[in-house]
VOBA-1610 file (N, C-alpha, C; in pm, whole numbers, padded with zeros to 5 digits, always signed):
BEGIN
Met-01894+04062+01639Met-01996+04121+01556Met-02046+04019+01454Lys-02162+03983+01468Lys-02222+03890+01374Lys-02291+03969+01264Ser-02281+03915+01144Ser-02345+03978+01030Ser-02494+03945+01032Thr-02570+04044+00994Thr-02715+04024+00991Thr-02764+03983+00854Lys-02675+03971+00760Lys-02715+03934+00623Lys-02735+03784+00614Pro-02832+03745+00535Pro-02853+03600+00514Pro-02737+03541+00434Pro-02712+03413+00451Pro-02599+03346+00384Pro-02599+03362+00233Gly-02709+03369+00170Gly-02717+03384+00024Gly-02661+03517-00022Glu-02686+03622+00053Glu-02634+03755+00018Glu-02483+03761+00036Lys-02433+03698+00142Lys-02288+03694+00166Lys-02218+03628+00048Phe-02274+03514+00005Phe-02216+03442-00107Phe-02219+03528-00233Ser-02326+03599-00256Ser-02338+03686-00372Ser-02234+03797-00369Glu-02212+03858-00252Glu-02111+03964-00238Glu-01971+03910-00263Ile-01946+03792-00210Ile-01814+03729-00229Ile-01791+03703-00377Glu-01889+03653-00445Glu-01876+03625-00589Glu-01854+03754-00668Glu-01924+03861-00630Glu-01906+03990-00696Glu-01762+04040-00676Leu-01714+04027-00554Leu-01576+04070-00526Leu-01475+03986-00604Arg-01498+03857-00612Arg-01408+03771-00688Arg-01408+03809-00836Gln-01526+03837-00888Gln-01536+03877-01027Gln-01465+04011-01049Phe-01484+04102-00955Phe-01417+04232-00963Phe-01264+04215-00962Val-01213+04130-00874Val-01069+04104-00867Val-01020+04041-00997Thr-01096+03950-01052Thr-01058+03885-01179Thr-01052+03988-01291Glu-01150+04076-01299Glu-01149+04180-01401Glu-01033+04277-01381Ala-01007+04312-01255Ala-00896+04403-01226Ala-00762+04339-01265Arg-00747+04211-01240Arg-00624+04141-01279Arg-00608+04139-01431Ser-00719+04118-01499Ser-00716+04118-01645Ser-00675+04255-01698Gln-00733+04361-01642Gln-00697+04497-01684Gln-00550+04527-01654Leu-00503+04480-01538Leu-00362+04499-01503Leu-00272+04427-01603Ala-00308+04305-01640Ala-00227+04230-01737Ala-00223+04302-01871Glu-00336+04357-01913Glu-00339+04431-02039Glu-00252+04557-02031Ala-00262+04627-01919Ala-00181+04748-01901Ala-00032+04715-01898Glu+00004+04607-01832Glu+00145+04565-01828Glu+00195+04527-01967Ala+00112+04460-02044Ala+00151+04422-02180Ala+00171+04546-02266Glu+00081+04643-02256Glu+00094+04767-02331Glu+00220+04844-02288Phe+00245+04848-02157Phe+00365+04915-02105Phe+00491+04850-02161Thr+00493+04717-02164Thr+00609+04645-02215Thr+00631+04675-02363Arg+00522+04679-02441Arg+00534+04711-02583Arg+00591+04853-02602Glu+00537+04948-02527Glu+00583+05087-02539Glu+00728+05101-02493Lys+00763+05032-02386Lys+00900+05038-02336Lys+00996+04980-02439Ser+00954+04875-02506Ser+01036+04815-02611Ser+01057+04913-02726Arg+00952+04985-02762Arg+00965+05085-02869Arg+01061+05197-02829Val+01049+05243-02706Val+01139+05348-02657Val+01283+05299-02658Thr+01303+05176-02617Thr+01437+05118-02617Thr+01494+05112-02758Ala+01412+05073-02853Ala+01457+05066-02992Ala+01496+05205-03042Val+01418+05306-03005Val+01451+05443-03045Val+01582+05487-02979His+01598+05457-02850His+01722+05493-02781His+01843+05429-02847Ala+01831+05301-02879Ala+01943+05230-02943Ala+01973+05291-03079Gly+01868+05322-03155Gly+01888+05384-03286Gly+01953+05521-03275Leu+01907+05600-03181Leu+01967+05732-03159Leu+02115+05720-03122Phe+02144+05626-03034Phe+02284+05609-02994Phe+02370+05570-03115Arg+02320+05477-03195Arg+02398+05435-03312Arg+02422+05552-03407Gln+02319+05635-03427Gln+02333+05746-03520Gln+02414+05862-03462Leu+02408+05882-03332Leu+02472+05999-03271Leu+02600+05966-03196Arg+02641+05842-03199Arg+02758+05801-03122Arg+02879+05889-03152Gly+02907+05912-03278Gly+03023+05993-03315Gly+03016+06133-03256His+02898+06191-03258His+02881+06325-03202His+02901+06325-03051Tyr+02842+06225-02983Tyr+02859+06215-02839Tyr+03007+06198-02803Gln+03072+06110-02876Gln+03212+06080-02847Gln+03299+06203-02871Lys+03274+06273-02979Lys+03351+06394-03008Lys+03327+06499-02900Arg+03202+06516-02860Arg+03169+06611-02754Arg+03243+06576-02625Asp+03240+06449-02588Asp+03305+06406-02464Asp+03457+06423-02471Arg+03515+06394-02587Arg+03660+06413-02602Arg+03697+06561-02593Leu+03615+06648-02650Leu+03641+06792-02641Leu+03632+06839-02496Arg+03535+06789-02425Arg+03524+06828-02284Arg+03643+06779-02202Leu+03689+06658-02233Leu+03811+06609-02166Leu+03928+06701-02196Ala+03943+06738-02323Ala+04054+06824-02363Ala+04048+06957-02290Val+03931+07015-02279Val+03917+07144-02209Val+03954+07128-02062Asp+03903+07023-01999Asp+03933+07002-01858Asp+04083+06984-01834Tyr+04147+06904-01917Tyr+04289+06877-01896Tyr+04376+06995-01940Arg+04332+07072-02035Arg+04408+07192-02071Arg+04410+07290-01956Gln+04301+07295-01881Gln+04300+07380-01762Gln+04403+07331-01661Lys+04414+07200-01647Lys+04515+07144-01556Lys+04656+07178-01606Phe+04676+07167-01739Phe+04806+07204-01795Phe+04840+07348-01762Leu+04746+07437-01787Leu+04771+07580-01762Leu+04800+07606-01615Asp+04724+07544-01528Asp+04750+07561-01385Asp+04889+07510-01348Ser+04929+07400-01408Ser+05062+07343-01381Ser+05172+07436-01432Phe+05150+07493-01550Phe+05250+07586-01606Phe+05263+07710-01519Val+05150+07759-01470Val+05153+07877-01384Val+05233+07847-01258Arg+05218+07728-01205Arg+05294+07690-01085Arg+05436+07648-01121Asp+05466+07642-01251Asp+05599+07604-01300Asp+05638+07463-01253Ser+05541+07371-01262Ser+05563+07235-01217Ser+05563+07140-01337Val+05681+07099-01377Val+05695+07009-01492Val+05635+06872-01461Asp+05650+06827-01336Asp+05595+06696-01297Asp+05442+06694-01310Glu+05378+06803-01269Glu+05233+06810-01279Glu+05188+06813-01425Val+05264+06880-01510Val+05231+06885-01653Val+05237+06745-01711Glu+05344+06673-01681Glu+05358+06537-01732Glu+05248+06446-01678Gln+05215+06462-01550Gln+05109+06382-01489Gln+04974+06411-01554Ala+04947+06538-01578Ala+04820+06576-01642Ala+04813+06520-01783Glu+04926+06519-01852Glu+04930+06464-01988Glu+04900+06314-01987Lys+04958+06243-01892Lys+04932+06099-01879Lys+04785+06074-01845Glu+04732+06155-01754Glu+04592+06139-01714Glu+04499+06164-01832Leu+04532+06263-01915Leu+04450+06291-02033Leu+04449+06171-02128Gln+04564+06114-02153Gln+04570+05998-02242Gln+04492+05880-02186Gln+04502+05859-02053Gln+04427+05751-01990Gln+04277+05776-01998Ala+04238+05900-01974Ala+04095+05935-01979Ala+04040+05916-02120Lys+04117+05955-02221Lys+04073+05935-02359Lys+04057+05787-02391Ala+04154+05708-02348Ala+04147+05564-02372Ala+04026+05502-02301Gln+04002+05545-02178Gln+03887+05493-02104Gln+03757+05535-02171Leu+03749+05658-02217Leu+03629+05707-02284Leu+03602+05626-02411Asp+03706+05605-02491Asp+03691+05527-02613Asp+03646+05384-02583Glu+03702+05326-02477Glu+03665+05190-02438Glu+03518+05184-02395Glu+03474+05284-02320Glu+03334+05288-02278Glu+03241+05299-02398Tyr+03277+05381-02494Tyr+03194+05395-02613Tyr+03191+05266-02694Glu+03301+05195-02700Glu+03303+05067-02771Glu+03210+04967-02702Lys+03213+04964-02569Lys+03125+04873-02495Lys+02979+04911-02517Met+02949+05040-02512Met+02812+05085-02531Met+02763+05052-02672Ala+02850+05071-02769Ala+02812+05042-02908Ala+02787+04892-02926Ala+02873+04810-02867Ala+02855+04665-02878Ala+02724+04623-02812Ala+02693+04681-02697Ala+02569+04646-02628Ala+02447+04694-02707Ala+02459+04809-02772Ala+02347+04861-02851Ala+02323+04776-02975Glu+02427+04714-03028Glu+02414+04630-03148Glu+02359+04492-03115Glu+02386+04444-02994Glu+02338+04311-02956Glu+02189+04316-02927Ser+02133+04200-02911Ser+01993+04196-02867Ser+01994+04220-02718Thr+01989+04346-02683Thr+02004+04388-02545Thr+01868+04404-02479Pro+01854+04354-02356Pro+01726+04375-02287Pro+01693+04524-02278Pro+01567+04561-02278Pro+01527+04701-02281Pro+01591+04787-02173Asp+01597+04739-02050Asp+01651+04822-01943Asp+01798+04854-01967Ile+01873+04759-02020Ile+02015+04781-02045Ile+02033+04879-02160Ala+01957+04863-02267Ala+01970+04954-02381Ala+01934+05096-02342Thr+01830+05112-02263Thr+01791+05245-02218Thr+01900+05303-02128Ala+01953+05220-02040Ala+02060+05268-01951Ala+02182+05310-02032Ile+02214+05237-02137Ile+02328+05273-02222Ile+02305+05408-02285Phe+02186+05429-02341Phe+02156+05557-02404Phe+02162+05671-02302Met+02100+05649-02189Met+02096+05754-02088Met+02236+05784-02035Arg+02318+05681-02020Arg+02454+05702-01971Arg+02535+05781-02073Ala+02522+05745-02198Ala+02595+05817-02303Ala+02546+05961-02313Asn+02418+05979-02297Asn+02361+06112-02310Asn+02393+06200-02190Ser+02415+06139-02074Ser+02437+06220-01955Ser+02579+06210-01901Lys+02669+06149-01976Lys+02807+06136-01932Lys+02863+06272-01896Phe+02840+06369-01981Phe+02876+06508-01957Phe+02751+06590-01986Pro+02667+06612-01887Pro+02542+06681-01914Pro+02565+06822-01973Ile+02479+06857-02063Ile+02489+06988-02127Ile+02410+07086-02043Ser+02478+07188-01996Ser+02408+07293-01921Ser+02393+07414-02009Ser+02308+07507-01967Ser+02281+07625-02050Ser+02404+07712-02066Asp+02498+07707-01972Asp+02617+07791-01985Asp+02721+07732-02079Thr+02702+07605-02122Thr+02797+07548-02220Thr+02749+07568-02362Leu+02628+07618-02379Leu+02574+07638-02514Leu+02615+07774-02569
//
């Protein structure tokens, strides 16, 4: 299929398309820059929230651990299994230590100059470690 347009028109169309692509790239660069600025602001808010609410999150998570392990204790007592009670007690202490260690790591990362994706992930992880459902309220 040969084009019926004269060479001058083809060149004009090509130039228009190139200009359009250049403008589109410029708009994309501006949009990406704005997105990066907004993402940085969100990250700063997440880090600030984590720093301010860390104690509450940690207390909430420790209480949930205690409730979960108390259920294990009760089940073990009902079965009259001393070994299971001792095992559940050890697991509770290990879980508390692990939880505290995770919060220390998250706090250290929130205090450092952390890249936005990591800071957001830290906040989201802390916030969703034990999701709050309507039946727990």
